C-alpha positions in Angstrom: -1.1 21.6 -4.1 -3.5 21.7 -1.2 -1.6 21.6 2.1 -3.3 18.3 2.9 -3.8 16.5 -0.4 -0.8 14.8 -2.1 -2.7 12.8 -4.7 -5.9 13.8 -6.5 -8.1 11.8 -8.9 -10.4 14.2 -10.6 -13.5 12.9 -12.5 -11.7 9.8 -13.9 -13.3 7.6 -16.6 -11.6 4.3 -17.5 -12.6 1.3 -19.5 -10.5 -1.7 -20.7 -12.7 -2.2 -23.8 -14.0 1.3 -24.4 -17.5 0.1 -23.8 -17.9 -1.1 -20.2 -16.5 1.4 -17.7 -14.7 0.2 -14.6 -14.5 3.8 -13.3 -16.9 6.6 -14.2 -16.4 10.1 -12.8 -14.2 8.8 -10.0 -12.8 11.5 -7.7 -10.5 10.9 -4.8 -8.2 13.0 -2.7 -5.4 11.4 -0.6 -3.9 13.3 2.3 -0.2 14.0 2.7 1.7 11.8 5.1 -1.2 9.3 5.5 -0.8 5.5 5.8 -3.6 4.3 3.5 -4.8 0.8 3.1 -6.5 0.1 -0.3 -8.9 -2.9 0.1 -11.1 -4.7 -2.4 -11.9 -8.1 -3.7 -10.3 -9.5 -6.8 -11.6 -7.6 -9.8 -12.8 -4.7 -7.8 -10.5 -2.2 -9.5 -7.9 -1.6 -6.8 -5.0 -2.8 -8.9 -6.3 -0.8 -11.9 -6.4 2.3 -9.7 -2.7 1.9 -9.0 -1.9 1.3 -12.6 -3.7 4.5 -13.5 -1.7 6.4 -10.8 1.5 5.2 -12.4 0.3 5.7 -16.0 0.5 2.0 -16.8 -3.1 2.1 -17.8 -4.6 5.3 -19.4 -7.8 7.0 -18.4 -10.1 8.4 -21.1 -11.3 11.4 -19.2 -10.3 13.4 -16.1 -7.0 14.2 -14.5 -4.7 12.7 -12.0 -2.3 15.0 -10.1 0.5 14.1 -7.7 2.1 16.9 -5.7 -0.1 19.3 -7.7 1.6 18.0 -11.0 -0.1 16.2 -13.8 1.1 12.6 -14.1 1.0 13.1 -17.9 2.6 16.5 -18.4 5.1 16.3 -15.5 5.9 12.6 -15.5 9.6 13.1 -14.8 9.1 15.0 -11.5 6.1 13.0 -10.5 7.8 9.6 -10.7 10.9 10.9 -9.1 8.8 11.5 -6.0 6.6 8.4 -6.1 7.7 4.8 -6.2 5.9 1.5 -6.7 6.7 -1.9 -5.1 5.1 -4.9 -6.9 3.6 -7.9 -5.3 6.2 -10.3 -6.7 9.8 -9.1 -6.2 10.9 -11.2 -9.2 8.7 -9.1 -11.4 10.6 -6.0 -10.3 14.2 -7.0 -9.8 16.5 -6.3 -12.8 20.0 -7.1 -11.5 21.8 -10.1 -10.0 23.7 -8.4 -7.2 22.0 -6.5 -4.3 24.0 -3.3 -4.6 23.5 -3.2 -8.4 19.8 -3.5 -8.0 19.7 -0.5 -5.7 22.1 1.5 -7.9 20.0 1.0 -11.0 17.6 3.9 -10.4 20.3 6.2 -9.3 22.3 5.5 -12.4 19.2 6.3 -14.5 19.1 9.7 -12.9 22.8 10.4 -13.3 24.0 10.6 -9.7 27.7 10.5 -8.9 29.4 7.3 -7.8 30.2 8.9 -4.4 26.6 9.8 -3.7 25.4 6.4 -5.0 27.7 4.5 -2.7 26.5 6.5 0.3 22.8 6.3 -0.6 23.1 2.5 -1.2 24.5 2.1 2.3 21.7 4.2 3.7 18.8 2.4 2.2 20.3 -1.1 2.7 20.9 -0.2 6.4 17.3 1.0 6.6 15.8 -2.3 5.4 18.3 -4.5 7.3 20.2 -5.7 4.2 23.5 -3.8 4.7 25.4 -7.1 5.3 24.0 -8.5 2.0 25.3 -5.6 -0.2 27.6 -7.8 -2.3 25.4 -10.9 -2.3 23.7 -12.5 -5.2 20.0 -11.8 -5.2 19.2 -15.4 -6.1 20.5 -16.3 -2.6 18.0 -14.0 -0.8 14.8 -15.3 0.8 11.4 -14.0 -0.3 11.2 -11.6 2.6 14.7 -10.3 1.8 13.9 -9.8 -1.8 10.8 -7.8 -0.9 12.8 -5.6 1.4 15.4 -5.1 -1.4 12.6 -3.9 -3.6 11.5 -1.5 -0.9 15.1 -0.3 -0.6 15.3 0.3 -4.4 12.0 2.2 -4.3 13.3 4.5 -1.4 16.6 5.3 -3.0 15.4 8.6 -4.5 13.7 9.7 -1.2 10.2 9.6 -2.7 7.4 11.5 -0.9 5.0 8.6 -1.8 5.5 4.9 -1.6 2.9 2.6 -3.1 3.0 -1.1 -2.5 0.8 -3.7 -4.3 0.2 -6.5 -1.8 3.8 -6.6 -0.6 3.1 -9.2 2.1 0.9 -11.6 0.2 3.7 -14.0 -0.7 5.4 -13.9 2.7 5.0 -16.0 5.9 3.9 -14.4 9.1 7.4 -13.5 10.3 8.5 -11.8 7.1 5.1 -10.1 6.8 5.6 -8.6 10.3 9.1 -7.5 9.3 7.8 -5.7 6.2 5.0 -4.0 8.1 7.4 -2.8 10.8 9.7 -1.4 8.1 6.8 0.5 6.5 5.8 1.9 9.9 9.3 3.3 10.3 9.3 4.8 6.8 5.9 6.4 7.4 7.1 7.9 10.7 9.7 9.9 8.8 7.0 11.6 6.7 6.5 9.4 3.7 3.0 8.9 2.4 2.3 5.2 2.1 -0.4 3.4 0.2 -0.6 -0.3 0.7 -2.8 -2.6 -1.4 -3.7 -5.6 0.8 -6.2 -8.4 1.2 -5.1 -8.9 4.8 -7.7 -6.9 6.7 -5.7 -7.1 9.9 -3.0 -5.0 8.3 -5.2 -2.0 8.6 -4.2 -1.9 12.2 -1.1 0.1 11.2 -3.0 2.5 8.8 -4.6 5.9 9.3 -7.2 5.6 6.6 -8.9 2.9 4.5 -10.1 3.0 0.9 -12.4 0.2 0.0 -13.1 -0.3 -3.7 -16.0 -2.4 -5.0 -17.0 -2.9 -8.7 -15.1 0.2 -9.7 -16.7 2.4 -7.1 -15.6 3.7 -3.7 -17.7 1.9 -1.1 -15.8 3.4 1.9 -13.1 6.0 2.3 -12.3 7.3 5.7 -10.4 6.7 8.9 -9.6 3.2 10.1 -11.8 3.5 13.2 -14.9 4.3 11.2 -14.1 1.4 8.8 -13.8 -1.0 11.7 -17.1 0.2 13.2 -18.8 -0.3 9.8 -17.4 -3.8 9.4 -18.7 -5.0 12.7 -22.0 -3.2 12.9 -23.7 -3.6 9.5 -24.1 -6.1 6.7 -22.5 -4.1 4.0 -19.2 -6.0 4.1 -20.5 -9.6 4.7 -19.1 -10.7 1.4 -15.6 -10.0 2.6 -13.3 -12.8 3.7 -13.1 -11.5 7.3 -10.4 -12.8 9.7 -11.7 -14.7 12.8 -11.4 -11.7 15.1 -13.6 -9.6 12.9 -16.1 -12.4 12.5 -16.4 -12.8 16.2 -16.8 -9.1 16.7 -19.5 -9.0 14.1 -21.4 -11.9 15.6 -21.1 -10.4 19.1 -22.6 -7.2 17.9 -25.3 -8.9 15.9 -26.4 -11.2 18.7 -25.5 -9.2 21.9 -25.3 -5.6 20.7 -21.7 -5.4 22.1 -19.1 -3.5 20.1 -15.5 -4.5 20.1 -13.4 -2.0 18.3 -10.5 -0.8 20.4 -9.3 -4.3 21.0 -10.2 -5.8 17.7 -6.7 -6.7 16.7 -6.0 -8.5 20.0 -7.2 -12.0 19.6 -6.9 -12.8 23.3 -9.0 -9.8 24.3 -11.6 -10.5 21.7 -12.0 -14.1 22.9 -12.0 -12.9 26.6 -14.9 -10.5 25.8 -16.7 -13.1 23.9 -16.5 -15.6 26.7 -18.3 -13.2 29.0 -21.4 -13.5 26.8 -21.5 -17.2 26.1 
């Protein structure tokens, strides 16, 4: 494995009907220990990209490597080091008690009861659910269920955590709690890929990958993506939050760039008022 690349898509071809290709000759390298936001409109291919990464869908040509291992030939080792959290927790949860849900993966890998008990405590403590260990999952809130799924995904100490729109079904408070949790996980060295339609969530990311119609429209650092959003018309079809809309209009009409303070609504409005 390259010292900087943890995931590699090499010349990937994929089609759902074997006629019309969603991806053709797609190549992509994701750096180790990055916090990557994967953006795109519905139908753009971002969810398919994740399904290919986890071998849920199968490409017709090319190769995907994780930790310099083929996801086909070395699936056991790959998926021991990479976990997926789905958008809807109810689609992922398989048990009825919190501790049993976290234990499920450990049991599949044959860990001892002593280690399992210790590890369950560790991940539940991490996600703030240690006091819910014996509780029925049906009694958890939506935010707690999502944090439980994250705990289950962390139980094997994966090097990569992929989350498919983990905050889309949550209110603002629970969304912030999940993002704060992911920031803490990332700070400990885990590579994180988050599929999101909340553009403001890129505030916490290092890099942005924007997919459109099966192609890579942008892949680079967050700062460059923000600059592109507010200084050109390439992304006008996106559903931009108000702070980005204001920054775009301010640049378009006054040639003023707001980038450093783009996520601070008050500062954006304050700068805007100077030019009204």
